[in-house]
N, C-alpha and C positions, 0 to 999 in steps of 0.2 A: 747631582746638578741642583743648584739652588733656584729660587723663584726668579732671580734676576736673569738667569740664563734662559728660562722659559719665556720670560717677557721679551727678551731679545729675539728669540725665534718667532714669537707671535707677531711682534711689530714688523719684523722683516718680511714675513709672509704677507701681512696685510698691506705693506707698502706697495707690493706689486699691484694689488687691486686698486689702491688709491692713485698711484701714479698713472697707470694706463687709463683708468676711469676719468681722471682729471683732464687728460689729453682730449678725450672725447667731449668732455664738458666745455673745454676752451674752444674746440673746433666749431662748435655750434652747428652741427649738420642739420639740414632741413628735414622736414617730415618725409619728403620724397626720398632723400638720400638714406635716411634711416630705414625706410621700407626696403630699399634695394639691398642694404646690408643685411637686414633681417631675413629677406627672402633667400639670399645666398647662404646665410648661416643655418636657417631651418631646413632648407632643401638639400644642402650638400655637406657643410662642415660639421654640424651637430650630429647628423646620422653617421658620418665617418668616425667621429670621436667615439660615439657610443659603440658602434660595431667593433672598432679596433680594440678599445679598452676592455670590453666585456669578453670578446672572443679570445683576446690575448692574455688575460689575467685570471680568469675564472676557470674552474674545472667543474665537471659534472657533480662531484661530491660536494664541493663548496657551494655550488648553486642550490643544492638541496637543503643546505643549512641556512640559507638566506630568507627563509619564510618569516623570520623574526623582524626583518627590516620593514616591510610594509605594515606589519601589525603594530610595530612601535610607532611608526609614522602616524597611523590612524589614531592610536591612543593619545599621542601628544596633541594631535589636532582637536580631539574631543576635550582635552584639558583646556586648550585655548578657547574653545567655544563656551565652556562652562565659565571660565574667567570673564570673558567679555559679556556674557549674558547677565550674570549677577553683579559683576563690577560695574557694568554699564547702567544697570538699574539703580545701583547705589549712588552713582554719580549723576543720575537724572538725565541720561542721554535719551534722545528720541529713538523709537524702534528702528527706523530706517538707518540712522547713523550708527546705531549699535550693530546692525547687521554688517555694515561696511567695516567696522572695527573687528568683527568676528573673522571676516575674510582676511584682513591684514594680519591677524595673529595666527590664523590657521595655516595660511599659505606663505611659506618663507622663500627667500631667494636661495635656491639650492645650487644650480649649475654655475651661475656667474660668480658667486662668492666662494663656494666650497672648493672648487677645483684649483684655482690659483693659490688659495691658502694652503691646501694640502701639498701642492707641488712645491711651494716655498718651504714648508716644514720638512718634507722628505729630502730636499736638497741640503738641509742644514746638517753639518757633521755632528752637532750636539743632539740630534734626534735619532741616534742609532738604536735607542731602546725600542723604537717602533719596528725594527727588523724582526721578522718572525723566527728566523733561524740563521745559521751561519751562511746559508746559500742565498738568503734574501738580499735584495738591493734597494737603493733609494728609488729607482725607477719603478720597481715592482710595488713598493709601498704606495707611490703616487697612483699607479694604475689600479691597484685594489681599491683605494679610496674613491677614485673616479667611478669604478664599477659599482661600488656600494651606493655612492651618491646618486648615480644615474637611475637606479631602481626607484629611489625616492623621488627623483626629478620627474620620471615618467608618471608616477602616481600623482604627483603634484599637479602636472598639467591636465591629466584626465579629470581629476576631482575638481580642479578650479573651474573648468567649463561645464561641469555637471552640478556638483554640490554647491560650488561657489555661486553660480548663476541662480540656482534654486533658492539659496539663502537671500539673495538680493532681489528676487522677483517680486515679493510682496511690496518692497519699497518702490519699485518701478510701477507696479500696479496702482499703488496709492498716489503716485505722481501722475497717473493717467498717461504712462508711456505705452504706446501701442506695441504689442509683441512683434508686429511686422517691421517695426523700426529697428529691432535688434538683429544683428548679424548672426547667421548660423555658423557655428564652429564645429568642424568635424573632429572627432576624437582620434581617428585613424590618421595620424600625421607621419611624415617621413622619419622623425626620430623614433616614434613607437615601432614603425616597421623595421627600423634598423635594430632595435632591441630584440624584437621577435626573431629576426634572422640570426642575430648573435647568439641568442639562447638556443636556437636550433643547432647552430654550429657546436656549441659547448656540449649539448646533449648527445650529438652524434660524434663521438670521440675520433673516429678515423678522419672525418672531415676537418676537425680542428687540428689534428696532427699534420694533415696535408697542408693546411694553410700556414702553419707555423714552422714547417720544415725549411730551414734556410738553404739557399742555393737553388730553389725551384722557381719556376715561373709563377706558380700559384702563390708562393710567398711574396714574390715581387708585387702581385696585385694587392695583397694584404698590406705591404709596406706603403703602396701608393695611397691606400685608404687611410692608413695611420698618419701619413704626412699631411693629408687634408685635415685630419682631425686636430693636428697640432696648431693649425691656424684658427681653430674655433674660439679658443679662450681670449686671445688678444682682440679679435674682432668683436666678440661679445662684450668685453669690457669697454671698448671704445663706444660701442652702441649703447651700453648702459649709461655712460657719462653723458652722451648726447641726448638720449631719451629722457634722462632725468631733468636735464636743463630745459628741454622742449616741453615736458609735461608739467613742470612747475607752474606754468601759466595755463589755467584752464581755458577751455574753448569759450568764446564769447557767445556762442549760440547754445550753451548748455541750458538744459531745462531741469525741472525737478525742484525739490525742496532745498532750502539752504539753512544752515545752522548758524547760531550766533557765535561771535568770537569766543565767548566764555565756554560754550558747549564744545566748540571745536578744540580748544586747549585741553579740556577734560578728556575728550576722546583720544587725543594724541598721547596724553599721559597713560591712559588705559592701555593703548597699544604698545607703547614703549616698555611699560612694566611687564606686560604679558609676554612680549617677544624676547626681552633681554633678561628677565628675572624669573618669572613664574614657570614658563615652559622649560628653560634650561635646567632649573632646579629640580623639577619633577623628572626630567629626562635622566639627569645624573643619578638621582636617588633610585630610580627604577633600574638603571643599568647596574649600579653598584649592588643593589639588593639581589638581583639575579646572579651576579658574579659571585657573591658571597654565600647566599643561601640555597640557590638552585642552579649550580654551575652546569649541571647536565642538561638543563633546558635549552641552553644556547652554547654549545661547545665552542663555536667559532669566536664567541666573545672572550673566552679565556685564552684561546690559542693565537688570536690575532688582535693586538692592541689597536690596529688601524680601524677596526670596526667600531670599537668604543669611541675613539676620537672622532670618527666621521659622524656618527649619530649624535654625539654631543655638540659638535660644531653646527650641524644642520639645525639643531633645536634652538640655536642662538643667533642665526643670521637674520638680517632685516626682512621686512615684508617683500614679497615678490613685486617687481616693478609693474607686472601685469595687473596690479590692483587698479591702476589708472585705466587700463584697457577695459576691465570689467565695469568700472564706473561709467566710462564713455559708452560702452555697449548698452548698458541699462539706461543711460541718460539721466543719472542721478549722482549727487555728491561728488562731482569732479573736483571742486575746489578743496573739499575736505580730504579727498584722496591725495591730492598734490601736497597738502599740508602734512599729512601723515608720512608720505614718502620722504619729503625734504627733511623733516625732523629725524626720522628713523635712520636715514643714511648719514646724517651729520653726527648723531649720537652713536650710531653703530660703529664708527671707527674706533672710538675710545672704549665702548662696551665690549666689542669683540677682542680688542687687544688684551683686556683684563681677563675675559672669559676663556679665550684660547690658551692663555698662560695657565689658568686653573685646570683646564681640560688636559693639557700636556702633563701637568704635575700628577693629576689623577691617573692618567694612562701609564705613566712611568711607575707609579706606586703599585697598580694592580698587575702590571706585567712583571714586576720584580718579586711578587709573592708566589 
């Protein structure tokens, strides 16, 4: 298959994200309406998606091989931090704004972007090279990608509200934002609880077999959970479009330092290059090096091309939309966060189309060897 075919698969999968997100953007939901959607999503639909996909697509042996996923995520995050630290200094960015750029490069949009892209790719008849063996199916490919991505997504959320807030705290302190003004965010969220329960099910094989045994009432319960999970992605994309439109206008009561237009542009360029070029390049180089020189280190990377593709796409997605939430929570750089997000998602459509095409080509190459 040639480059053109990979480009078609890439743009078709990204079109799903763009179309549904644009509907949410055009609908212009209010902040209250978005909160209701978010509460339903976080409390019910996302936990259902996580539990169903992890418990239904992973086995105990595969779970033990996935230690590499969080390690790779942290290493790529460190690459982003190094890039923004020294790149920001070279571009003359202020310390506080450079910290915001660090969070934008470190924490990517995992769940909202990755899942629909992988579902679209898996559904394409030209992506059969992603099948692990003759018994593999397109649905299983998508489910495994979701399961791999969810592990990163959970780490993303935990670290964003711990490491991310810690990175930004000096900027808030410099702006004399009282710590009491910042909302407390619990790390033990319904999605994380769902992942813990799903992992427990996978580890205890008899429980997993009982849940997945067709024709039983227990399996009917699992199917109900899986059906709820299917509603998660469309609702999330609608919310993403609405949230992006709402948050492009910073609050009028925002406090803290402001950057000049020139510095803001330099910061946006720093983030775009880091998220769409530096981190993906390092990610692919590291994955290919492991595949070629130390294949025994991560056997799953050789046996399942979906793992390579998932990690590569995650490394190239735009910054997490929660970048604005962190800025609002800390009370600093809200206008700058809005500028970064608007540019990143505008550029991301084209950048991801090209990069996903390259990732598909690389995945096909390594799987054919």
